[in-house]
C-alpha positions in Angstrom: 12.8 11.3 18.0 9.1 11.1 16.3 6.2 10.3 18.2 2.4 9.7 17.7 0.6 13.1 17.5 -2.6 13.7 19.6 -4.7 13.3 17.4 -5.2 10.4 15.4 -6.5 12.2 12.9 -6.2 16.7 12.6 -9.3 17.7 10.3 -9.7 20.9 9.0 -10.9 23.8 10.3 -14.7 23.2 11.2 -14.7 19.0 10.9 -15.1 17.2 13.8 -16.7 13.6 13.4 -14.4 11.9 10.1 -17.7 10.6 8.5 -19.1 14.1 8.5 -15.9 15.2 7.0 -16.3 11.9 3.7 -19.9 13.7 2.8 -18.8 17.3 2.7 -15.5 15.3 0.8 -17.0 13.3 -1.7 -20.1 16.7 -2.4 -17.8 18.6 -3.3 -16.1 16.2 -5.9 -19.0 15.7 -7.6 -20.1 18.9 -7.4 -17.5 19.7 -9.6 -16.2 16.3 -11.4 -16.7 17.6 -14.7 -14.0 20.2 -14.5 -11.0 17.2 -13.0 -12.6 14.2 -15.2 -11.1 16.9 -18.8 -8.1 15.8 -20.3 -6.4 19.0 -21.8 -5.1 16.6 -25.5 -9.6 17.6 -25.7 -9.6 21.3 -25.0 -10.0 23.0 -28.8 -11.6 20.2 -30.1 -14.0 20.3 -27.2 -14.6 23.3 -26.3 -13.5 23.3 -23.1 -13.1 26.8 -22.4 -16.3 27.6 -22.7 -17.3 25.3 -20.2 -15.9 27.3 -17.6 -17.4 30.1 -15.8 -16.8 32.8 -18.7 -16.7 36.2 -15.3 -14.3 33.2 -14.3 -12.2 33.0 -17.8 -12.5 37.1 -18.0 -11.1 38.5 -14.9 -8.4 35.3 -15.0 -7.0 36.9 -18.4 -7.6 40.4 -17.6 -4.5 39.9 -15.0 -1.6 41.9 -14.9 0.7 39.3 -13.8 -1.3 36.1 -15.0 1.0 33.1 -14.9 2.2 34.3 -11.5 -1.7 34.8 -10.4 -3.1 32.2 -11.8 0.0 29.2 -9.9 -0.3 30.8 -6.9 -3.5 29.8 -6.5 -2.4 26.4 -5.7 -0.5 27.5 -3.4 -1.2 26.7 0.3 -2.6 29.6 1.2 -3.9 31.0 -2.5 -3.6 34.7 -2.8 -7.2 35.7 -4.1 -8.2 38.9 -5.7 -11.9 41.1 -3.6 -12.5 41.7 -7.1 -13.1 38.1 -8.5 -16.8 36.9 -9.3 -17.5 35.4 -5.5 -18.4 31.5 -6.7 -14.7 31.9 -8.4 -13.6 32.8 -5.3 -15.8 30.4 -2.9 -14.0 27.3 -5.2 -11.2 28.2 -4.3 -11.0 29.1 -0.6 -13.4 26.2 0.0 -11.7 23.7 -2.2 -7.9 24.8 0.2 -10.0 24.7 3.0 -11.9 21.1 3.8 -8.7 19.5 1.7 -6.3 17.3 4.8 -3.6 20.2 6.0 -0.2 18.7 4.6 2.2 20.6 5.9 4.6 18.7 8.7 5.8 19.5 12.3 8.4 22.0 12.8 8.8 20.5 16.0 9.4 17.5 15.0 13.8 15.9 15.1 14.8 12.0 14.1 18.2 10.9 13.9 20.8 11.0 10.7 22.2 8.8 8.8 25.8 8.1 9.4 27.5 8.6 5.3 27.9 5.1 4.4 24.2 4.3 5.2 23.3 6.6 2.2 24.3 4.6 -0.9 22.4 4.8 -3.4 19.9 7.4 -2.5 18.5 11.4 -3.5 18.2 14.3 -1.4 14.5 12.9 -1.0 14.4 9.6 -0.4 17.1 10.4 3.0 14.3 12.8 3.7 12.1 9.4 3.3 14.3 7.6 4.9 15.4 9.1 7.9 12.2 9.8 9.2 10.0 6.4 8.4 12.8 4.2 10.5 13.2 6.6 12.5 8.7 6.0 13.5 8.7 3.0 13.3 11.5 2.2 15.2 9.6 3.8 17.7 6.2 2.5 18.0 8.2 -0.8 17.2 9.3 -0.4 20.7 6.1 0.5 22.3 4.9 -2.6 21.3 7.4 -4.5 21.9 8.0 -5.8 18.4 12.0 -6.3 17.4 10.8 -7.4 13.3 9.6 -5.5 10.6 7.9 -7.0 7.5 8.6 -4.0 4.4 6.5 -4.5 1.8 7.6 -3.7 -1.7 10.9 -2.7 -0.4 12.5 -2.0 -3.5 15.9 -1.3 -3.3 16.3 -1.5 0.6 17.0 2.1 1.6 14.0 1.1 4.4 15.0 -2.5 5.5 18.9 -1.6 6.0 18.1 1.9 8.2 15.4 -0.2 10.2 18.2 -3.3 9.9 21.5 -1.3 10.2 20.7 1.7 11.6 17.7 1.0 13.9 19.2 -3.1 15.2 15.6 -4.2 14.0 15.4 -7.4 12.8 14.0 -7.2 8.5 12.1 -9.4 6.0 12.2 -7.0 3.1 10.2 -8.3 0.1 9.9 -7.3 -3.1 7.4 -9.0 -5.9 11.0 -8.2 -8.0 14.1 -9.9 -8.7 15.7 -6.9 -9.9 15.0 -5.5 -7.6 15.7 -7.8 -4.3 19.4 -8.1 -6.1 20.1 -4.6 -6.3 19.4 -4.2 -2.8 21.1 -6.8 -1.3 24.1 -5.4 -3.2 23.7 -2.3 -1.4 23.1 -4.1 2.0 27.1 -6.0 1.2 27.8 -2.0 0.4 26.6 -1.6 3.5 28.0 -3.7 5.5 31.9 -3.7 4.7 31.2 0.2 5.8 29.5 -0.8 9.6 32.3 -3.5 9.9 35.2 -0.4 10.4 33.3 1.4 12.9 33.2 -1.9 15.5 33.3 -5.1 15.9 30.5 -4.8 18.3 28.2 -3.2 15.9 24.8 -4.6 17.0 23.0 -4.8 14.1 19.4 -6.6 13.5 19.0 -9.6 11.0 18.2 -8.7 7.5 16.6 -11.1 5.5 15.4 -10.2 1.4 12.9 -12.7 -0.4 11.2 -12.1 -4.0 8.3 -14.0 -3.4 4.0 -11.8 -3.1 2.1 -12.2 -0.2 -1.5 -12.5 0.5 -3.8 -12.5 3.0 -3.7 -16.2 2.8 -0.7 -17.2 3.2 1.2 -13.7 4.5 1.0 -15.9 8.1 3.0 -18.9 6.5 5.7 -17.0 4.9 6.2 -15.1 8.9 6.8 -18.3 10.0 8.4 -19.8 7.6 11.0 -16.4 7.9 10.8 -15.2 10.9 12.8 -18.0 12.9 15.4 -16.0 14.6 17.9 -19.0 14.7 21.7 -19.2 12.7 20.7 -22.1 11.2 18.6 -21.5 9.4 18.6 -23.0 5.1 18.5 -19.8 3.1 20.3 -21.4 0.2 16.9 -21.3 -2.0 17.5 -19.3 -4.9 14.8 -16.5 -4.2 16.0 -15.1 -0.8 19.1 -14.3 0.9 19.8 -13.5 4.0 22.2 -10.9 4.7 24.7 -12.4 7.4 24.4 -10.3 10.2 24.5 -10.9 14.0 20.9 -11.2 15.7 20.7 -7.3 17.3 21.6 -8.0 20.9 17.9 -5.5 21.2 16.0 -8.1 20.1 12.5 -8.1 22.5 11.3 -11.6 23.7 8.3 -11.6 21.8 9.2 -13.0 18.1 6.7 -13.9 16.8 4.2 -10.2 16.2 5.1 -7.8 14.0 4.8 -4.5 11.8 3.9 -4.1 9.1 5.5 -1.4 6.4 5.2 0.0 3.7 7.3 3.2 2.0 5.4 4.6 -0.8 3.9 2.2 -1.6 2.2 1.8 -5.7 -0.9 1.6 -5.9 -2.9 -1.4 -4.4 -0.1 -2.1 -2.7 -0.8 -0.4 -0.1 -4.2 -1.4 0.1 -3.0 -4.3 0.6 -0.9 -3.2 3.4 -3.2 -2.9 5.3 -5.5 -5.9 4.8 -3.0 -8.1 6.3 -2.3 -5.8 9.3 -6.6 -5.4 9.0 -7.2 -9.7 9.0 -3.9 -11.4 10.0 -4.5 -10.9 13.2 -2.4 -13.8 14.9 1.1 -12.3 13.6 1.2 -8.4 12.4 0.3 -6.4 15.3 1.0 -2.8 14.0 1.3 -1.1 10.7 2.7 2.4 9.4 2.5 2.7 6.4 2.9 5.7 2.8 1.4 5.5 0.0 1.4 6.7 -3.7 0.5 6.5 -7.4 -3.5 5.8 -7.2 -3.6 6.2 -10.7 -2.5 1.9 -10.3 -5.8 1.5 -7.3 -8.3 -0.5 -8.8 -11.8 0.1 -8.8 -13.0 -3.6 -9.8 -13.0 -6.1 -7.7 -10.1 -9.2 -9.4 -7.9 -6.4 -10.4 -4.5 -7.3 -8.9 -5.4 -8.6 -5.3 -9.3 -10.4 -4.7 -10.2 -6.8 -2.9 -10.8 -3.4 -4.5 -7.8 -1.3 -4.3 -10.9 2.3 -3.5 -12.4 1.9 -1.9 -11.8 0.4 0.7 -14.0 1.7 3.8 -18.3 0.9 4.0 -19.1 3.5 4.6 -17.4 5.2 1.5 -19.3 2.0 -0.3 -22.6 3.0 0.6 -22.1 6.8 -1.2 -21.3 5.4 -4.2 -18.8 7.3 -5.4 -16.0 7.4 -7.9 -13.5 8.3 -8.9 -11.8 6.8 -12.6 -8.6 6.7 -13.7 -8.1 10.8 -14.5 -9.6 12.0 -11.3 -6.9 9.5 -9.5 -3.9 10.5 -11.8 -4.7 14.5 -10.6 -4.9 13.1 -6.9 -1.4 12.0 -7.7 -0.9 15.5 -9.1 1.4 18.4 -6.8 -0.2 21.3 -8.0 1.9 23.4 -4.3 4.6 22.8 -6.0 4.3 25.3 -8.6 5.1 28.5 -7.7 8.4 27.1 -6.7 9.3 26.0 -10.3 8.4 28.6 -13.0 9.8 27.0 -15.2 9.0 23.4 -14.8 5.7 24.7 -14.6 5.7 26.4 -18.4 7.5 24.1 -19.5 4.7 22.0 -18.5 2.0 23.9 -20.3 3.6 24.2 -23.5 3.5 20.5 -23.1 -0.2 20.1 -22.4 -1.4 23.1 -25.1 1.7 21.4 -28.2 -0.4 17.8 -27.5 -4.2 20.3 -27.8 -3.1 21.7 -30.4 -1.5 18.9 -32.2 -4.8 17.1 -31.6 -7.4 19.0 -33.0 -4.9 19.3 -36.4 -5.1 15.5 -36.4 -9.1 15.6 -35.9 -9.0 19.2 -38.5 -7.0 17.0 -41.1 -9.7 13.6 -40.9 -6.2 11.3 -39.0 -8.2 10.8 -35.3 -10.8 11.1 -34.2 -12.5 13.7 -31.7 -14.0 11.7 -29.6 -10.8 9.5 -28.6 -7.5 10.7 -29.3 -4.6 8.8 -30.0 -2.0 9.1 -26.7 1.2 9.1 -26.8 3.3 7.3 -24.2 5.9 9.5 -23.6 6.3 13.0 -23.3 8.5 13.8 -26.5 11.4 16.7 -26.7 10.9 20.5 -27.4 13.7 21.2 -28.2 12.7 21.8 -32.3 9.9 23.5 -31.0 6.1 23.5 -31.9 7.4 21.6 -36.0 9.4 19.4 -34.5 7.2 18.9 -31.1 4.9 17.1 -34.4 6.8 15.6 -36.6 8.1 13.6 -33.4 4.8 12.5 -32.6 3.7 11.4 -36.3 6.0 9.2 -35.9 5.3 7.7 -32.8 1.6 6.9 -34.1 3.6 5.9 -37.2 1.8 8.4 -39.9 3.5 10.2 -42.4 6.1 12.5 -41.5 4.1 15.0 -44.5 0.8 13.9 -42.7 1.6 17.2 -41.7 3.5 19.7 -43.0 5.5 21.9 -41.2 4.0 24.6 -42.7 0.5 23.6 -41.6 2.2 22.9 -38.2 3.2 27.6 -38.0 -0.2 28.6 -39.6 -1.8 26.5 -36.3 0.0 27.3 -33.8 0.2 30.8 -35.2 -3.4 30.7 -34.8 -4.0 29.4 -31.9 -1.5 30.1 -29.7 -3.4 32.8 -27.1 -4.9 29.2 -26.0 -1.8 28.4 -23.9 -2.7 30.6 -21.7 -6.1 29.3 -20.7 -4.8 26.0 -21.1 -2.9 27.1 -18.4 -6.1 29.2 -16.0 -7.9 25.8 -17.1 -5.6 23.0 -15.9 -4.9 24.7 -13.5 -8.4 25.4 -12.4 -9.1 21.3 -12.6 -5.8 21.0 -10.2 -7.8 22.5 -7.0 -9.4 19.7 -6.9 -6.1 17.7 -6.5 -5.7 17.6 -2.8 -9.8 17.7 -2.3 -9.3 13.8 -4.0 -6.4 12.8 -2.6 -7.8 13.6 1.2 -11.1 11.3 0.1 -8.1 8.6 -0.6 -6.9 9.0 2.3 -9.8 9.3 4.7 -11.4 6.3 3.1 -7.6 4.3 4.3 -8.5 5.0 7.5 -11.7 5.4 7.7 -11.2 0.6 7.4 -8.3 0.9 9.8 -10.1 2.7 12.3 -12.3 0.0 11.8 -10.2 -2.9 11.5 -8.6 -1.7 14.5 -12.0 -1.4 16.8 -13.1 -5.3 15.5 -14.5 -7.1 18.4 -11.9 -9.8 16.3 -9.1 -7.5 17.1 -9.5 -6.5 20.6 -10.1 -11.0 22.1 -7.2 -11.8 19.7 -5.3 -8.7 20.7 -6.2 -7.9 23.4 -4.0 -7.5 27.2 -4.8 -5.4 30.2 -1.3 -6.0 31.2 -0.2 -3.2 27.9 -0.4 0.1 27.7 1.4 0.6 25.0 -1.4 2.5 22.3 -3.9 1.2 20.1 -5.6 3.6 17.4 -5.3 4.8 13.6 -3.2 8.2 13.2 -2.5 9.8 10.4 -0.8 12.4 9.2 2.5 14.2 7.7 5.3 13.1 8.6 7.3 14.4 5.1 7.6 18.2 3.8 4.9 19.0 1.4 7.5 19.9 -0.3 10.4 18.2 0.0 8.2 14.4 -0.3 4.2 15.4 -2.2 3.4 11.7 -0.8 3.7 12.7 3.1 1.3 10.9 4.5 2.2 8.2 6.9 -0.6 5.2 8.6 0.4 4.1 12.3 -2.1 1.2 13.0 -2.0 -0.5 16.1 -4.6 -3.3 17.6 
């Protein structure tokens, strides 16, 4: 059973106040904004190597096993050479020290699914859904809730686990009809196997709909789909209710919902939080794990009426802006590099090839140094740098003879030393990834904490006889090596 941790938020050593902690994160991020805002494609054309402290670059280049030494700096417990410059040691240590703790508890226990529940799931997805569904079920049980709203349900892995494994009534909502239809196909496959076990198997009711839920329409949507009547008309073309038997464990309070989302992208996670905060009539609990911070809006009206970042009044008052480049970095998981050496080397080589191509194109007048042309997808490097160049020229709509094979080979020979430099620069930059993600996460925690503590929330949901926990918890639910976006939010009001 997965239960709530003792602390609502577990701050790094030396911090006791979340607001003070956020201020420290922002201060550190502002200090190194010049570093995390770098685009590696501009390595040569913007002379990025010389922007680093030359004491840093000298000692790192001179390390005997430089690659292993450098990439392990991004692990949770970096090994630092005592002879390095104090400024370099402080940057590495402080970037690691102030980031939120990401390792999950070793005492965690969870149920395991039967084989038929695993259709379509990868090992990573099984790891996530088993733990997430256990937690949701436990939170719902504590609050006397039997109904869950799974927003951004996708192929329905979490929804099925809640309905068929934990006997909850689930409204699975996704904006994509393709996802909804795919989820329904998986549902039917699971149900066939469920019926083989026992005719008395109790299951919750699972309803899939294709719809956009907003703070303005959530109450009406939940009223429309929240009934337990088996006679409900479900003939609407964009909806489907999986024909399951209502669970015998359904609680008596059918008006309260738990809203959840597993790796809800960008603004979808913030929408889930706003729905929880703003709807005091039906939504009383939240369980959410977010991802894809690069899709967050930092301007009003981008996807939803409110911005995705920042959410809290506290961060808004600091006038801190992140930008797309930093939000992309916040999604990185450099702590995995040490255990994926070959994949890491290939990735660094990709950065080197792209930066060298940009230099050639600028030198030949094919591109501007101020605005590098974008490559929408990675290029297969089977034919080395020459093949990479030819494939890139084709994607850019340029003639194949714009850069000859001989020119490409000459540049590669002249600048091959820079692949080491790019690896070092990119790794040092990536140390800011956990700091930036910590800002996003603490901002969300403060927003939820504010909403739970508001007089309106306490007045609407107050009940002297209710001893279920109230508050906002954030902690690592998944193994960060298995699932890097592993911080879960649980909120109740």
